N, C-alpha and C positions, 0 to 999 in steps of 0.2 A: 846679818844678825837675825836670830830667831825671834819671831813675834810671839810672845807668850800670851796665851789666853787664860782667862780665869774660870776654873771649874766652878768656884763658888758663885760667880755671876750667873752661870747657866743654872745652877741649883736654885738661886733666888728667883730667876725668871720662871722656872717650873713651879716653885712654891707660891709665887704671886699670881699664878693662874694664866700664864702665857699660853698661847696655843701650842699644844704638844708638837704639831708639825713644825712650827717656827723654831721651837727648842731643838728639835732633831736637825733641822736645816742649819742652824747656827753651829751645832756640834759637828756636823759633817764638814762645813766650810772651814772651821778651825782645824780639824784634823788634816784636811787637805793642805792648808797653808803651812801648817807646822811640818808636815812630811815633805813638802816641796823644798822648804828651807833646810831642814835638818838632815834629810836622807837623800836629797837631790832628785826627787821624783818629778816627772813632768805630768801635766794634766792630760788625762786620757781622752777626754772628749774630742780634743783636736785631732788625735790620731784617727778616730773613727770617721770624723767628718771630712778628713782629707782623702778618704778613699783607700786607706791602707788595705792591702790584700788580706784575706782570711788566713789565719794561722793553720788551718786544717791541713794544708799541703805539707807543712813542716812537721806534722805529727808523726812520730815513728810508729812503725807497724806493731811493735811489741810494747805497747803502752802499758805502764804501770802507774797506779795511783796510790798515794799515801795521804790520809786525812788525819790531822791532829786536832782534837778539840782542846783548846787552851782552857782546861776545865776548871770548874768551880766558880765561874763568874768573875770577871775582872773589869774594873772601871778604867776610864781614860786617865784619871789623875794619878793612877799607879802604873800606867802602861805607856800609851803613846802621846799623852800630853807632855808639854815641856817639863813640868814638875815630876813626871813619872819616868822620864827617859833613863834615869840612872838605874832603874830596876830592870830594864830590858836591853842591856847593852848588845846582846847578840842579835836580837831582832833589829835594832836600830842600825848597827854597823855591818851586819853580815846578810841578814835575810831580806829585810824590807827593800834595800837598794837593788836587789836582784828580782824583785817581785812585781806583779800587778797587785796593787793594794786598793781594797774597796773600803771606803770610809763609813758607809752607811748600810750595815746589814741589820735588818729589822726582824726581830722574833715576835710574832703575833700570837704565840701559843702560851701554854702553861709554863711558868718559870720554876720548874723543878728539874733537877739535873738528869734524872733518868728519862722522864717524859720529854724533856727538851732535846736530849741527845737522840732519843728515838725519832723525834720529828725531823731532826737533821738527817737521820739515816733513811727515812722513808720519803721525805719530801712532802709530808702531809702532817698537819698539826694534830698529833695524837692526843687522846684524852684519857689514856689508861692511868690507873692509880700509880702515882709516883713511888709508892712504897710497897707495891704488891709484886709478886713474882709472876708477871704477865707479859706476854709478847706484845709488840706493836700490832695494831689491827690492820695496817696497810703494808703492802710488800716493801721490803727493804731494798736498798741498792744492791746488796749482796745476792738477793734472790733473783732480781732482774738480771744481773750479770751472769750468774751461774746457769739459770734456766734458758735464757735466750742464746747465750754463747756456748752452751753445753760444756761448762767448765767444772772440773772436779772440786770437791770440798777443800782440797789443799790450796786452792787458788784464791780464797777469800777468808780473811781472818779479822777478828776484833780482839784487841787487848784492852781490857778495862780494869779499873782499880777496885770498884765497889762490888760487893757480892750481889747487890740488887740489879746489876747489869747482865746477869747470866742469860736473860731472854732476848737480848737486843739483836741477836744475829739473824733471827728469822721470825716471821709474822704469824698471826693466826688467820691470815687470808686464805679462803678455801682453795684458791688456785695455786697457792705456794705453800708455805708452812714447813712442817717437819722434814728435815733432811735436805732442804733446798737452799739454805742460807749459808752464813759464815760460821766457822768454828770460833767459839768465844773462849778466850783465855782470861781467867781471873787469877793473876799471879798471887794475890793474897790468899785466895782459896786453896791454891796449890801448896803454898807454904804452910798453911794451917794443917792440911792433910799430911804433909811431910813430917811434921813434928809429932813424935811419939807422945810427948807430954808438953804441956804449955811452958814455953821457955820465955823468961823475961827478956832474953837477948833480942827477941823479935817483936816485942809488944808494940813498938813504934811503927812497925810495918803492918801489923795485923789490925790496927785500929781502923774502923770503917768510917764512912763519911759522917760529918758532924750535924746532919739533919736527920739521922736515922731515928725512927720511932722506937718505942720500948720493945716492940716485938718485931724481929726481923723475919720476913717470909722465908719459908723453907726453899732451898735451892733445888730446882728440878727442871729437867728438859733443856731445850734451847741449843743443843749441839755443843755443850760445854766440854772443853778440853780437860781430860782427866790426868791425875798424877802419873798413872801408869804409862801415859803416852809421852812423857818427857824423854825417856830413853828411846822409845820406839820411833818417834818422829823427829825429835830434836837432837837425838844422840847426846843427851845430857843426863848424867846420873842424878838421882835424888840428892846424894851427898854433895855433889858439885853445886847443885842448885842451892842447897841450904848454906853451904860454905860461902857462896857469893852473896847471898842475901844478908848474911851476917855483916858484910862490909858496907852495906848500903844504908843511907840515912833516911830514905823516904819510899813510900809505896810507888810513886811515879818512877823512881830510879829502878825499882824492881820490874816495872812494866817495860821500860826501855831496854833493860837487860834481856827480857824475853823477846822483844822486837828484834834485837840484834841476832838472836838465835834463829828466829823465823826467817829473817832475810838471808842468812847464810845457809840454812839447811833446807828451807822449803821455797823461798823466793816467791811468795804470793803476788799476784797481779793487783789485788785490791786489799789494802791493809789499812785498818782504822784503829787509831790509838786515842783513847780517852784519858787525858790527864785529870787529876783530881786534887792534888795537894793544896791548891789555892782555897779549896772549900773549908780549910781550917779557919777561915774567917768567921765561920759560925760560932767558934769558941770565943770570939770577941777580943782577941789579942791582935792589934794592928801589926806588930813586928812579925808575928808568925805568918800573917796574911801576905806581907811584903816578901818574906823569905820564900813563900810558896811561889810567888810571881817570879822571883829571881831564878829559882830552881827550874820552873817551867820554861823560862826563856833559855836557860842553858841546855835543857834537854831537847828542846825544839832544834837548836843548832846542832846538837849531837846526832839527832836523827838525820838531819840533812847531810852531815858529814858521812854517816853510814851509807846513805844513798849514793853519794859520790864515790865511795870506796868499794862498793860491791859491784862486780861486773854485770850481774843480772839487772841492776838498777841504774847504773851510771849512764847518763845521757838519754834515757828513755822514760824518766819518771817525773810526774807532776806531783808536787806536794801542796796541800792546803793546810793553813793554820787559821783557826777561828775560835773565839770564845763561844760557849753555848748561849750565853746572854751576859748582861752586865750585873751591877749591884745597885743598891739604893743610893740616892744622893744624900749627902750629909745633912742638908737642911730640909729634907722632906719629912714633914711631921708624921707621916704614916709609916715610916720605915726606921731602920736602925743603921743607916749609913753603910759603910763597907761590910758590916757584919751579915746583912741579909739581902734578900731580893724579893721583898714582899709587895711592893707598891704597884708594880706593873707600869710605872711611869716611863717616860721616853728614855731616861738615862739608864734604866735597867733593861730596856728592850732593844736599845740601839748599840751595836757593837761593830766590829771590823773583821775583815778577812784578808789574808794574803794568799796568793797563788804563785808558785814559782816552779821553774824547771822546764821540762819538755813542752814545747808548743805554747809557752806563755811569754808575753812581752815583758822585758825587764825595765824597772825604774819608772813605772807608770802609776798614777793615782787616779782613781775614779770616785767621784762623789755623788753619783746618782743612787737612789735607793735600790737595794737588792734585798730580796726576801730570803729568810733562812731556808725556806722550802725550795729555793732555786738551786741548791747545791746538788741534790740527787739528779735532776734533769741535766745538769752540766756534766756530772760524771758520766751519765749515760751517753751524752753527745760525744764526749771524749773517747769513750770505750766502745761505742757502737751498739748500745742497747737502748731500748725505749723504756719510758717510765710512765705507763698509761694511767696509773692511779695517783700520781703526784699532783699536788696543787701548784707547784712552781713551774718555772720555765727556764730553759738554758740561758746562762749568762753570755750574751753575745760577744762581749769583750774578750772572752777566753776561747772563742771558737774560730 
């Protein structure tokens, strides 16, 4: 029998002034116990303490990494808590049981989607304007990977939903920067460019994120993938692209469609996918927020199936899935519950991460704190590049 925990009890504890560290520890413990019961995971600390050999020897030489940010911010009560499990059936039944699951990933930076994702991609808490067309100030994983391993631009890609993400592929750091990072695909930007006139058929796909200010910064630079390259690199005509977009119901589905083309035609070793449908929560409609979670759950499973079906990826790919951060607690007087992430409280800063695939133990849950900046050093350790400007450190349980 699953032991159900009460999210509202945790919310009340935070609202009544409980120590934030205690709130986070309770959250992690409940995540651990729920996942041990519901998904059959074992506690990971026992594996490490028993002297299990490092997984490095099992790592394939042709290692590929796929990172999915479960984007837009998602809370436990609509995801991995007992009352939220119905919204993530694919994670619960297919992905989590095959994963190493980390219950306590803490984001100590700015809780804006671009700047938080940039921090995940650099391993450093960035402070750039969340709404400006600016690159991260510190080197990205893509720059470390390409420069140190002498990899071509075709080997590192970012697929992002929001126009504001066009600069995330490479930094302004003087030792890296222009031409050294990932190629960034903005599927909505491609679609807008492909339409000769504004068509209402695509309005639902072209809508940008729900915390965009009145003036959107001009898109420029950043190694952005252009419409003309669809046919050149992906062997996909503009007409085929538009025809397929017409059948899709969300921007994230359009992103996953592009991801499939990339895997089949280019097969990059480092592929980063930023989901964003969940961010419709800012519109204030709970049912749309939950629909975004359900869709993101399904799309994560679809990406994993793609990985298993593509010869270049099957058997040698590690996939990470993690929210960029959480959302406000219902009973936090300073926030708006699921709608926003303004408070910076422990429930908006503490999320989870799963890692699965090549070189990763299956069916294990870890409840020690992991920092959001630890992701990039972990990718570096897996792919044999160093990350000297990162604030984080490699996650030992994955190495």
